[in-house]
C-alpha positions as CSV (number, residue, x, y, z in Angstrom):
1,M,126.4,110.2,111.2
2,L,129.1,107.6,110.3
3,G,129.0,108.6,106.6
4,K,129.4,112.3,107.5
5,I,132.4,111.6,109.7
6,A,134.0,109.4,107.0
7,A,133.5,112.0,104.3
8,E,135.2,114.6,106.5
9,F,138.4,112.6,107.1
10,C,138.7,110.1,104.2
11,K,139.5,110.6,100.5
12,E,138.2,107.1,99.7
13,I,135.3,105.4,101.5
14,I,134.4,101.8,101.2
15,L,131.0,101.0,102.6
16,T,130.4,97.4,103.6
17,T,128.6,95.6,106.4
18,E,129.8,94.3,109.8
19,E,126.9,92.3,111.2
20,P,124.0,92.3,108.8
21,Y,122.3,89.3,110.5
22,D,119.0,89.1,108.6
23,E,119.1,92.7,107.3
24,K,119.8,93.4,103.6
25,P,123.5,94.6,103.4
26,E,122.5,97.0,100.6
27,D,120.1,98.7,103.0
28,I,122.7,99.2,105.7
29,I,125.2,100.6,103.1
30,E,122.5,103.0,101.8
31,D,121.7,104.2,105.3
32,I,125.4,105.1,105.9
33,N,125.7,106.6,102.4
34,K,122.9,109.1,103.1
35,G,125.3,111.0,105.4
36,I,128.0,111.3,102.8
37,P,127.7,114.7,101.0
38,E,130.1,113.9,98.2
39,K,129.5,110.6,96.7
40,N,132.3,110.5,94.1
41,N,134.8,108.7,96.4
42,V,132.4,106.0,97.7
43,H,132.7,102.3,96.9
44,K,129.8,100.1,98.0
45,I,130.8,96.5,98.5
46,T,128.5,94.2,100.4
47,D,131.1,91.4,100.8
48,R,133.4,92.5,103.7
49,K,136.3,90.3,102.4
50,K,136.1,92.0,99.0
51,A,135.8,95.4,100.6
52,I,139.1,94.8,102.5
53,Q,140.7,93.7,99.2
54,K,139.5,96.9,97.5
55,A,141.0,99.0,100.3
56,I,144.4,97.2,99.9
57,E,144.2,97.8,96.1
58,L,143.5,101.5,96.6
59,V,146.2,102.3,99.2
60,K,149.2,104.4,98.2
61,E,152.3,105.3,100.1
62,G,151.5,107.5,103.1
63,D,147.8,106.4,103.2
64,V,146.1,104.8,106.2
65,I,143.5,102.1,106.0
66,A,141.0,102.0,108.9
67,L,139.0,98.7,109.1
68,L,136.1,99.6,111.4
69,G,133.3,97.6,112.9
70,K,134.6,94.1,113.5
71,G,138.0,94.5,115.2
72,A,139.0,91.4,117.1
73,E,135.5,89.8,117.0
74,P,135.9,86.1,116.0
75,Y,132.6,85.8,114.1
76,I,130.5,87.6,111.6
77,H,126.8,87.0,111.3
78,I,125.3,86.9,107.8
79,N,121.9,85.6,106.8
80,K,121.4,84.2,110.3
81,K,124.7,82.2,110.0
82,K,127.6,82.6,112.4
83,I,130.8,82.5,110.4
84,I,134.3,82.3,111.8
85,W,135.9,85.7,111.0
86,N,139.4,87.2,111.5
87,E,139.7,90.7,110.3
88,R,143.4,90.8,110.7
89,R,143.9,87.6,108.8
90,E,141.7,88.9,105.9
91,A,143.8,92.1,105.7
92,E,147.0,90.1,105.8
93,E,145.8,87.8,103.1
94,A,144.7,90.7,100.9
95,I,148.1,92.3,101.3
96,K,149.9,89.1,100.4
97,N,147.7,88.6,97.3
98,I,148.3,92.2,96.0
99,N,152.0,91.7,96.3
100,N,151.9,88.5,94.2
């Protein structure tokens, strides 16, 4: 369902994970990808930080980036590890890096 909605409203889709815990990130991404009818605009990036960086690289004037799934949550769980996470800071850092 998520993939179908993204395909309807987005010209570029970056699939990543939000809380893989002990699941394989690739499996989560493939499950979402099944709902996307046209696969030519899909980027599959398991590392959320790199996915945000890719979104910043792709953005053009007039575009909107929607970072979905983590919001204001202060942690991300990967491979049974609780990692401090700040989605806003990651986006700001990616923007700063693209402008340098």
